[in-house]
N, C-alpha and C positions, 0 to 999 in steps of 0.2 A: 453436799459433795459427796462425792462417792468415797467409801473405803478404798485403803488398798489393792485389794483382792475382792469380785463377784463370786459367789459359784454361781452355776446351771452352765452347760454343754446348748450349744444351738443344733438342733436335729438335724437331718438331714434333709427336712421338708424345707428347708429354709429359703431350695430355689426351685419350688415347686410353678412351676411355670405357668400352671394354668390359675394359680392363685393370685400370683403377682399379674401377672394382664386381668383377669377381673378387676382387681384391686388399684391398674391404672385405669379402667374404662368407667370406673367408680368414680374416680376422681375429676370425674369432668374436664372444666377447661384447663383447669390446670395443666393437665398433660399437653396443651398445648403453649408452647413459646410463643410470646409475640411477633406478629408477620415482620416488623423491623428487626429485630434481636435476629433472627432465623437469616435474615438477609445479609445482614454485616458478617455473620459465623460464615457462611457461603462463601463471602467477596475476600475474608480475612484468611479461611485455606487453602484460594485459587488462587496458585502461584501466578497465576496471568493476570490477576486483577491489576488497575492501577488506582491512586492516592483522587484522580477524579468516578472513577465508579464508586469508591468508597463516599467520597462528599456527595455523590449526588443522590443516594441514599438517604444520609444524614440529614443532607436539607429535608427533607421530606417532613421532620419531626425537630421544627425550634428547640424545646424544649431538652432533645438530647445533645443537640449541640451545645447548651448551655452545659449541660454536668459535663461535657468533655474539656471545655474552660474553666471549668472548677477544677477539673483534676488537674489538667497542665499547670495551673497556676496554685496549687495545694504546696505545701512544705515538703510532700513526699518527691517532689523533684528539683525544688530548690534553686529555681534558675534566677536570674538575675534582673529579666524584666518583666511586666506583666504581659502575655501573649493574648490581645484580641479580638485575633479572626479564626475561623475553622481551620480554613487551611493551615495557618500557622501548627494549631494544636495538633493537626491530623499528623501533619511531617513530622512530629516531636513526639509524639507519644508512638509512634509506630503502629500495626496493625494487629499485631497480639494484642495490646494496651487497648487500642479501640474494641476490638472482640471481648476484652474484659469490662470494658464499662457496657457494654450491652448486654453482656449475661446479667453481672451486677443489678442495671439498674431494673433489669426484668424480674430477677430476683429478689428483691427487697420490697418489692411490690406482693410477691407473693405469703410474704413471712408477717402479714399482719392479720392475722386469724384470731390477735387479742387472746385473752387469760382461757384456758378451758378447765381448768383446775388450780387450787395456790399454789403446783408443784410446776405449773407449766404454763409458759405464755410465748407462744410462737416470737414476738419480739424478740425474748431471751434466748429463743435456737437460734435467731439473724443473727443476734451479739456474739453467741457463741461462734455460730458460722465466719465472722468478720475475725474473729480473734484465729481460728484456726489459720484462717489464709493467712492472716500478718505474720502469725507464727511461722508457716509454711513459707512462705517468701522469707523472712528474714535468715530461715535454717538454708534456703537453698543457696544461698551467697558461699555459704562450704562447699557446696557440690556444684555437679554439671548440670545439674535442671535449673531450667530457667525459672529466674524472681517472676515473669509473669505466669507462666502457665503452673506453679506451683500455690497463689496467688487462687488461680481461680479452682486448679484444684480441692485447698482448701473451702474453697464458697459452695461448693456442689457437695460436699463428701457427706450430707446430709439431707439431702434431698428427698429422699424414700421415706423422711419421718413426714414430712408434710404432704405425700401421697397416702400416709394413713389420715392424717388429719381430713384431708380431705375427702376420703372415701369415706370412712366410718369413724365420724367424730364419735357417736354413742361409746363404740366400742374402743376406740381410744382414751376416753374419759376413764373408763372402766380399769383398764392398761394401768391410767397413771396411781387410781386408787389402790391396784396392787402393788405398784413399785413403792406406793408411800408407805404401804403398811410392811414392807419387807423389804428391807438395806440392806440385804442381801443376794436380789436377786436381779441378773442382769439385766439391760433394757431387752438384749434381743433374743431372750431366754423367756423374761415374758412377753414380748411380739411373739415368737413361734408360741405360745399358750395362748394367744388371742386370733391371729392368723392364719398357723405353719406358715409364716414366713418375716423375713426382719428388712428392715431401712435400708440393708445394703444389697437386698436383691431388686428392692421396690425403685433404691436409689441408682443403680444399673440399669433398669430397664428405663426408666424417665427419661434416663441421660442417650440411651440408645434412640429412643425414641425423638429426642431434640436430636438427632446426629450429630452429637459431640465427638471428640476424637475421640479413638479407643481408650489411650491413659489416661482420661479425665472419667469415662466410662466406669474404668478398672478401680480406679480410688473410692468412687463412689460405691461400687463393688466389692472391696479387699480391704479397706482402710482400716478395719480392726483385725485382719488376718493375712497380711500381704505376705506374708513367707508361704501361702499359700498357693501363690501364683508362678508363672514360669519366673525364672532368675532375669531375663530381663525386663520383664514386666515389672520389677519389683519396689524399683526405689521411691517413685514418685508414691507409690499408696503408702511404703513403709513411713516417707516424709511427711507425710498428712498423717501418720498414725501419731508419730513424735510430736505434731504442733499439736495435736486431741490432745496428749497428754498433762501440754504444761497448758495449753489455755483451762482445763481443768484443776491444775495444781493452782492458777491464779484464778480460780473462783472466777473464770469470765465467760458470760452469760450460761445457758441451759445443759450443763454438763454430766448430767446422770445417765446418759449414751459410753459413757468411758469406765471400762472397764477393771482399769490401774491403773494406778501413778505410779507405777513401778516402770523403768527403761532399763531391759537389758541388754548387753554389750553384742549380743546378736543382733536385736533387732538396728542398733546403731550400724551396725555393720552392712546390716540389710540398706539405711537410706545415706551411708557412706559420710557417718558423723562420729565426730568424738564428742565426748562429755563435754571438754573447755565449750565447743561450740551451743551445747544445749544450755550450759547453765548460762553464757551470757546473752542470746535472745531469751531464755527465761525473764531475765534481771529487767532487758531491756522492753519486752512485751506491753505490760500495764498501758505507759507511755506510746507505744506503736498503734495499740489498737484504740487508745482515745482520739490518737489524730485518723486514722483509719474512719473511726465509727463518724468521724465531723465530713471526711470526703462523701462518704456514703449516706449522710443524714436525708437528703433526697431521693435514694432511691426506692 
């Protein structure tokens, strides 16, 4: 569990493009999102696409269709009757939700690296990512941010950590040891000491490699410092920043990356949130995460 505040400034080398690109290359197949997910994202982002276009792609992978049916019949949607066909599921979910399932299904498989040290298991990072996604989704209902986009932004916010793990597992394990012996050290400062970059810079780069929309790339790249972005780009990263803190407060998954458990009025303002909305989401979060984990259990 993180302390209220940790020391350590992130050096300017955190955005060194040569280091980032080297580590992206070293991460190998991880840096390639499955072809099915890429095609679904392409269709979902194209305003000319039709339901038939989406159905034809999803029909290639029956297991993916099963995942969609599982989602649409989950308590999250609370429909009065079971949905039994892919056409019905697509119509009810919408393009954005289908895109989210494509990405979450692909991501879940990437977080199965197992335990690296006693203090780190990639599956715990997946639980934390689900928790942040769920918190962001719940928080978004008090804002103008789409709940589906908020969920996806939370899900991808720590992708850069997986790049580190895939690219240089021995160095990653050494960094975990350093963090274990110094509870005042921030995760990003430890990253800079190890690689001269951070999971934010790596996350932004891999999201760009996967051709994610700009707002998702910026969330991965600035969720610890949304105030450094242009005003028009701050809200979603700030929302995920708040969600990150709430997940850490509730001890949901691996949250050593979170540098503070406090939320300033200025940060809440960037996310267009008030304190009561945050408290309400925090109280509801553990049960909501349990439901989300069940929905994504086969990811």
